[in-house]
C-alpha positions as CSV (number, residue, x, y, z in Angstrom):
1,M,-0.2,-0.3,0.0
2,T,1.3,3.5,-1.0
3,S,-0.3,6.9,1.2
4,I,-0.7,9.7,-1.1
5,L,-1.2,13.0,0.6
6,L,-2.8,15.3,-1.7
7,V,-2.8,18.9,-0.9
8,R,-4.2,21.8,-3.0
9,H,-1.8,24.6,-4.0
10,A,-2.0,27.2,-1.2
11,A,-4.0,31.1,-1.6
12,H,-2.5,33.3,-4.2
13,D,-4.3,36.5,-5.5
14,W,-6.4,34.7,-8.5
15,L,-8.3,32.7,-6.0
16,G,-12.1,33.6,-6.5
17,K,-11.8,35.7,-9.5
18,G,-10.4,34.1,-12.2
19,L,-8.7,31.2,-14.1
20,A,-4.7,31.7,-13.6
21,G,-4.3,28.9,-15.0
22,R,-0.9,28.1,-15.9
23,L,0.2,31.9,-16.0
24,P,3.7,32.5,-15.0
25,G,3.9,34.1,-12.0
26,V,1.4,33.7,-9.4
27,G,3.1,32.5,-6.7
28,L,1.4,32.4,-2.9
29,D,-0.4,35.8,-1.5
30,E,0.7,37.0,2.2
31,S,-2.6,34.4,3.7
32,G,-1.7,31.4,1.3
33,H,2.5,31.5,2.6
34,A,0.6,31.5,6.2
35,Q,-1.0,28.4,4.9
36,A,1.9,26.7,3.2
37,Q,3.6,27.0,6.8
38,A,1.0,25.6,8.6
39,L,0.5,22.7,6.9
40,A,4.4,22.3,7.0
41,R,3.5,22.5,10.6
42,R,0.7,20.0,10.6
43,L,2.3,18.1,8.8
44,D,5.5,17.5,11.3
45,G,4.1,13.9,13.0
46,T,3.5,12.3,9.5
47,P,5.8,9.6,8.5
48,M,6.9,11.3,4.6
49,D,9.0,9.4,1.8
50,A,9.1,12.0,-1.1
51,V,7.1,15.2,-1.8
52,Y,6.3,16.1,-5.0
53,S,4.8,18.9,-7.1
54,S,3.3,20.8,-9.8
55,P,5.8,22.2,-12.2
56,Q,3.4,26.0,-11.2
57,Q,5.1,28.4,-8.3
58,R,2.3,28.4,-6.7
59,A,2.6,24.6,-5.9
60,L,5.7,24.6,-5.7
61,E,5.7,27.0,-3.0
62,T,3.7,25.7,-1.3
63,A,5.6,22.5,-0.6
64,A,8.7,24.4,0.2
65,P,7.8,25.0,3.8
66,L,7.7,21.9,4.7
67,C,10.8,20.3,2.4
68,A,13.0,22.9,4.3
69,R,11.8,21.2,7.7
70,R,12.3,17.7,6.2
71,G,15.0,18.1,4.5
72,F,13.2,17.2,1.1
73,K,13.1,18.6,-2.8
74,A,10.3,18.7,-4.2
75,V,9.9,16.4,-7.7
76,V,8.1,18.7,-10.2
77,E,5.8,15.9,-11.6
78,A,4.2,17.4,-14.6
79,G,0.7,14.3,-14.4
80,V,-0.5,16.7,-12.0
81,D,0.1,20.2,-13.6
82,E,-3.1,22.7,-13.7
83,I,-5.3,22.5,-16.4
84,D,-4.1,24.1,-19.8
85,F,-7.3,26.4,-19.7
86,G,-6.7,27.4,-23.8
87,R,-8.1,31.3,-24.5
88,W,-9.1,31.1,-21.2
89,T,-6.0,31.7,-19.2
90,G,-6.2,35.3,-17.5
91,M,-9.7,35.9,-17.8
92,R,-12.1,36.8,-15.2
93,F,-15.1,34.9,-13.6
94,E,-18.0,37.6,-14.9
95,E,-15.9,37.5,-18.6
96,L,-15.9,33.3,-18.5
97,A,-19.9,33.7,-17.1
98,Q,-20.7,35.1,-21.2
99,E,-18.7,32.6,-22.9
100,P,-20.3,30.2,-24.7
101,L,-18.9,26.7,-23.5
102,W,-18.7,27.9,-19.8
103,E,-21.4,26.4,-18.6
104,T,-20.7,23.1,-20.3
105,W,-17.6,23.3,-18.4
106,V,-20.0,24.2,-15.4
107,R,-22.4,21.2,-15.5
108,R,-20.9,19.1,-18.4
109,R,-17.3,18.6,-17.1
110,G,-16.3,14.9,-18.3
111,V,-17.1,16.2,-22.1
112,A,-15.8,19.8,-21.3
113,T,-12.8,21.0,-23.3
114,P,-11.6,24.8,-22.8
115,P,-11.0,26.8,-26.3
116,G,-7.8,25.7,-27.6
117,G,-7.5,23.9,-24.0
118,E,-7.0,20.6,-22.4
119,P,-9.9,18.0,-22.4
120,F,-10.9,17.7,-18.6
121,A,-11.4,14.0,-19.5
122,A,-7.7,14.4,-20.4
123,V,-6.5,15.7,-17.5
124,A,-8.6,13.5,-15.2
125,Q,-6.2,10.4,-17.0
126,R,-2.7,12.2,-17.4
127,A,-3.3,12.5,-13.2
128,R,-4.3,9.3,-12.7
129,E,-1.4,8.1,-14.9
130,A,0.9,10.2,-12.8
131,L,-0.4,8.8,-8.8
132,E,-0.5,5.0,-10.6
133,R,3.2,5.7,-11.3
134,L,4.1,7.1,-8.1
135,A,2.2,3.8,-6.2
136,L,4.8,1.9,-8.2
137,Q,7.8,3.3,-7.3
138,H,6.9,4.0,-3.9
139,P,5.4,0.8,-2.2
140,E,4.8,1.1,1.4
141,Q,5.4,4.3,1.6
142,T,3.8,8.1,1.7
143,V,4.7,10.7,-0.8
144,L,2.5,14.1,-0.6
145,V,2.0,15.5,-4.4
146,V,0.7,19.3,-4.3
147,S,-1.6,20.0,-7.5
148,H,-4.7,22.4,-8.4
149,G,-8.2,21.8,-6.9
150,D,-10.2,21.0,-10.0
151,V,-7.0,18.4,-10.9
152,I,-7.5,16.8,-7.1
153,K,-11.3,16.8,-8.3
154,A,-10.7,14.7,-10.8
155,L,-8.6,11.9,-9.4
156,L,-11.2,11.6,-6.1
157,A,-13.8,11.2,-8.2
158,G,-12.1,8.7,-10.7
159,F,-11.3,6.7,-7.3
160,L,-14.7,7.2,-5.9
161,G,-16.4,6.2,-9.2
162,M,-17.6,9.3,-9.7
163,S,-18.8,11.9,-12.2
164,L,-16.5,13.7,-13.7
165,D,-19.7,16.1,-14.2
166,H,-20.6,16.3,-10.1
167,L,-17.4,17.7,-9.1
168,E,-19.0,20.5,-8.0
169,R,-20.4,18.7,-5.2
170,F,-17.5,18.9,-2.7
171,E,-15.2,21.4,-2.0
172,I,-11.3,21.5,-2.2
173,A,-10.1,24.1,-0.1
174,P,-6.9,25.8,-0.5
175,A,-3.6,24.6,1.3
176,S,-6.2,21.5,2.0
177,L,-5.5,17.4,2.9
178,S,-7.3,14.5,0.6
179,V,-5.8,11.1,1.4
180,V,-5.8,7.9,-0.6
181,A,-4.1,4.6,0.0
182,A,-3.5,3.0,-3.1
183,G,-1.7,-0.4,-3.9
184,P,-2.1,-3.0,-6.6
185,G,-5.6,-2.9,-8.1
186,W,-7.4,-1.1,-5.9
187,S,-7.6,2.0,-4.1
188,Q,-9.4,3.7,-1.1
189,V,-9.9,7.4,-0.5
190,R,-9.3,7.5,3.4
191,L,-10.3,11.9,3.9
192,V,-11.4,14.5,1.5
193,N,-10.4,18.3,2.4
194,G,-9.0,18.0,5.6
195,P,-7.4,21.3,7.4
196,T,-4.1,22.2,7.4
197,S,-4.3,24.1,10.5
């Protein structure tokens, strides 16, 4: 069995305002840095063998305090990267509400593709494959993975057998912790959206 600790990156200036997506230079804001420090403290007594992160700055900054406390270096894992939102990258939510495909994205995520971007079903598949790889690389170990809200939702939906169209039914808050145990041919969700402070 491998224990996988899924952490959503901490808060940043785009949170609740629009789709930062893969915009460069989106780092944590002041509250996000405090959340990342609190996460590192909360996990002090948790056994951990490796830390992986999305390549986005906000994810790497979330992992940094924990890595510093443990003497780890976060390994970049492209499979848990943020969604490529294509033309929607950097758009505010009020602008997105006028987009013809936005309603499909909100209500039918399983078949949705942002204009010029990545189909959400492909996001779910690449993230699941990344976690399966990590489970094979770390049998009987605990790994922490810092990723993004919708990517973590897609992973949890897959483990729970939920439709990708129902992701708005649960929350993955900034700096929250979700836990999955995985072994050959089985998995179990053990925590969803747990507090980190």
